[in-house]
C-alpha positions as a printed Julia matrix, in Angstrom:
101×3 Matrix{Float64}:
   7.58  20.52  -11.05
   9.86  23.45  -10.21
  12.45  23.67   -7.46
  11.23  23.43   -3.89
  10.66  26.76   -2.2
  11.52  26.99    1.47
   9.89  29.83    3.36
  10.66  30.77    6.93
   7.35  31.4     8.67
   7.61  33.35   11.92
   5.98  31.71   14.92
   2.98  33.43   16.43
   4.1   35.96   18.94
   7.47  36.3    17.19
   8.75  39.87   17.56
   9.78  39.85   13.89
   6.26  39.06   12.72
   4.2   42.04   11.5
   1.24  43.12   13.64
  -1.93  41.17   12.83
  -3.76  44.35   11.81
  -1.26  45.09    9.02
  -3.17  43.65    6.07
  -0.64  44.74    3.44
   2.01  42.48    4.94
  -0.26  39.71    6.21
  -1.28  38.42    2.75
   2.24  37.23    1.84
   2.6   35.72    5.32
  -0.71  33.84    4.94
   0.42  32.57    1.53
   3.72  31.41    3.02
   1.89  29.54    5.78
  -0.36  27.87    3.23
   2.69  26.78    1.22
   4.38  25.46    4.35
   1.43  23.2     5.2
   1.8   19.7     3.74
  -0.75  18.9     1.06
  -2.65  15.61    1.05
  -1.62  13.49   -1.95
  -4.42  13.18   -4.52
  -4.09   9.38   -4.54
  -5.12   9.24   -0.87
  -8.46  10.98   -1.58
 -11.68   9.0    -1.77
 -12.51   8.12   -5.41
 -15.44  10.55   -5.57
 -13.31  13.43   -4.31
 -10.51  12.63   -6.76
 -13.08  12.63   -9.58
 -14.34  16.09   -8.53
 -10.76  17.36   -8.3
 -10.18  16.2   -11.88
 -13.38  17.98  -12.97
 -12.2   21.2   -11.29
  -8.87  20.95  -13.11
 -10.67  20.32  -16.41
 -12.91  23.34  -15.84
  -9.9   25.58  -15.2
  -8.08  24.27  -18.28
 -11.2   24.85  -20.39
 -11.67  28.36  -18.98
  -8.08  29.18  -19.9
  -8.49  27.7   -23.39
 -11.67  29.61  -24.33
  -9.94  32.94  -23.88
 -10.59  35.99  -21.78
 -13.39  37.46  -23.95
 -15.45  34.26  -23.9
 -14.76  33.74  -20.21
 -16.03  37.26  -19.5
 -19.26  36.47  -21.4
 -19.85  33.23  -19.47
 -18.27  34.25  -16.17
 -21.35  33.68  -13.99
 -21.98  30.23  -15.45
 -18.33  29.16  -15.11
 -18.13  30.57  -11.56
 -21.31  28.77  -10.53
 -20.0   25.47  -11.91
 -16.68  25.99  -10.11
 -18.49  26.61   -6.8
 -20.62  23.48   -7.31
 -17.58  21.32   -8.06
 -15.66  22.65   -5.07
 -18.65  22.03   -2.77
 -19.04  18.49   -4.15
 -15.3   17.89   -3.76
 -15.41  18.76   -0.06
 -18.59  16.73    0.44
 -16.82  13.69   -0.98
 -13.43  14.36    0.62
 -14.77  14.32    4.18
 -15.0   10.82    5.67
 -18.54   9.5     5.92
 -20.0   12.15    3.64
 -19.42  10.53    0.25
 -22.8    9.91   -1.38
 -23.85   6.34   -2.05
 -23.69   5.36   -5.73
C-alpha cells in the first residue's frame, strides 16, 4: 500500500469552500470527503458480503486481463454482472438481510 494521503476537507459553511453549485470544483472535494471517511475492514463484513466483494474484485481483474477490445465487445454483459454483484454485496452487508443458506 502507498503512503497515506492526508486531505484537508473544509467544513460545511466554511468561507474557503467553493459554492455548492460549482460542479467543476465539487468533484475533487467529494472525492476528498470519500477518502477521509474511514472504510470498514473487509474482515468485519458478514461472510456472504465478503464473498461477493471477492467476486467483484475477481470480475474487475478479469475485465482488465481480457483487454479493452474484448471488454468493449462484452461490455453490457460485464456491466450487468458487476451491478448484480454489487447489489448482492449490499444485500449481504446489511445486518438482517443476508439470505439463509
